[in-house]
C-alpha positions in Angstrom: -4.2 -9.8 -7.2 -7.1 -12.1 -6.4 -10.7 -10.8 -6.4 -12.2 -13.9 -4.8 -11.1 -16.9 -2.8 -12.7 -20.1 -1.4 -11.8 -22.2 1.5 -13.4 -25.2 3.3 -14.1 -25.5 7.0 -15.8 -28.3 8.9 -18.4 -27.1 11.5 -16.8 -27.7 14.8 -18.7 -28.8 17.9 -17.7 -25.6 19.7 -19.4 -23.5 16.9 -22.7 -25.4 17.2 -25.6 -24.5 19.5 -27.2 -27.2 21.7 -29.4 -28.4 18.8 -26.3 -29.0 16.7 -26.9 -26.0 14.3 -24.0 -23.7 13.4 -24.5 -20.7 15.7 -25.4 -17.5 13.8 -22.4 -15.7 15.4 -19.9 -18.2 14.2 -20.6 -17.2 10.6 -18.9 -13.9 11.3 -15.7 -15.8 12.4 -15.9 -17.8 9.2 -16.2 -14.6 7.2 -13.1 -13.2 8.9 -11.2 -16.3 8.1 -12.3 -15.9 4.5 -11.1 -12.2 4.4 -7.7 -13.2 5.9 -7.2 -16.1 3.5 -8.2 -14.0 0.5 -5.6 -11.4 1.4 -3.0 -14.0 2.2 -3.6 -15.7 -1.2 -3.1 -12.3 -2.8 0.3 -11.9 -1.2 -0.7 -9.5 1.5 -1.7 -9.9 5.2 -3.3 -8.0 8.0 -0.1 -8.1 10.0 1.5 -6.0 7.3 -1.3 -3.4 7.6 -1.0 -3.3 11.4 2.8 -2.8 11.1 2.0 0.2 8.9 -0.3 1.5 11.7 -3.5 0.6 9.9 -6.4 -1.4 11.1 -9.5 -2.8 9.3 -12.6 -2.5 11.4 -16.1 -3.8 10.6 -18.5 -0.9 10.2 -21.4 -2.8 8.7 -22.3 -6.6 8.6 -25.4 -8.0 6.9 -26.0 -11.7 6.9 -28.9 -13.6 5.3 -29.4 -17.1 6.7 -31.2 -19.3 4.2 -30.7 -22.9 5.5 -29.0 -24.2 8.6 -25.5 -25.8 8.7 -25.0 -28.5 11.3 -22.1 -29.8 13.4 -19.6 -31.7 11.2 -20.9 -30.3 7.9 -18.1 -29.4 5.4 -18.7 -25.9 4.3 -17.3 -23.9 1.4 -16.9 -20.2 2.1 -16.5 -17.9 -0.9 -15.2 -14.4 -0.2 -15.2 -11.7 -2.9 -13.9 -8.2 -2.8 -16.9 -6.4 -4.2 -15.7 -2.8 -3.9 -12.7 -0.8 -2.7 -13.0 3.0 -2.1 -10.6 5.4 -0.6 -11.1 4.3 3.0 -13.4 1.2 2.8 -13.3 -2.4 1.6 -16.5 -4.3 0.9 -16.7 -8.1 0.7 -19.5 -10.4 -0.3 -19.7 -14.0 1.0 -21.4 -17.2 0.1 -21.6 -20.3 2.4 -22.4 -23.5 0.7 -22.7 -27.2 1.7 -22.5 -29.6 -1.3 -23.3 -26.7 -3.6 -26.4 -25.7 -1.7 -26.5 -22.0 -0.7 -26.8 -21.7 3.1 -26.0 -18.0 3.8 -24.9 -14.8 2.1 -23.3 -11.7 3.6 -22.0 -8.3 2.8 -19.4 -6.7 5.2 -17.9 -3.3 5.0 -14.5 -2.6 6.6 -13.1 0.9 7.2 -9.4 1.6 7.5 -8.4 3.5 10.6 -5.2 4.3 12.5 -4.5 3.5 16.2 -6.3 6.8 17.2 -9.4 5.7 15.3 -9.0 8.2 12.5 -10.1 7.1 9.0 -7.2 6.3 6.7 -6.7 5.4 3.0 -6.7 1.8 2.0 -3.1 0.8 1.3 -2.0 0.9 -2.3 -0.9 -2.8 -2.1 -4.3 -4.0 -1.0 -6.1 -6.1 -3.7 -8.6 -3.9 -5.5 -10.8 -6.6 -7.0 -12.4 -4.9 -10.1 -10.9 -1.6 -11.1 -13.4 0.9 -9.7 -12.2 3.7 -11.9 -12.6 1.6 -15.0 -16.1 0.6 -13.9 -17.0 4.3 -13.4 -15.6 5.2 -16.9 -17.6 2.4 -18.5 -20.9 3.7 -16.9 -20.3 7.3 -18.2 -19.3 6.3 -21.7 
């Protein structure tokens, strides 16, 4: 399964502030699209998780804004699965315009059920790198 995925999005008028800059909150929407498209490109989808009674909720989001994006800019959003543990999925993001880095982010999702109880990440979810193999390499 895929560990990373890229997609392009053009900054829409509705996502820009009155000065024409991409609003800081819109980045989170773009990151959500990136997560969804990465999972879809890997053969899974969030609907499948929800049908299994599981929900992915954001428990931590850290964004570093480096340079502004503007209305009508064509952006490339790169989403990477950086870590998967028993109940959490971590993603890293890069936002670029013409190769220039505009923003980075790290977002942690927890898996819960409809009652809000923490659950295991489904076995079918893309793991990115093999965390067990990585741990074994560090100890050997």
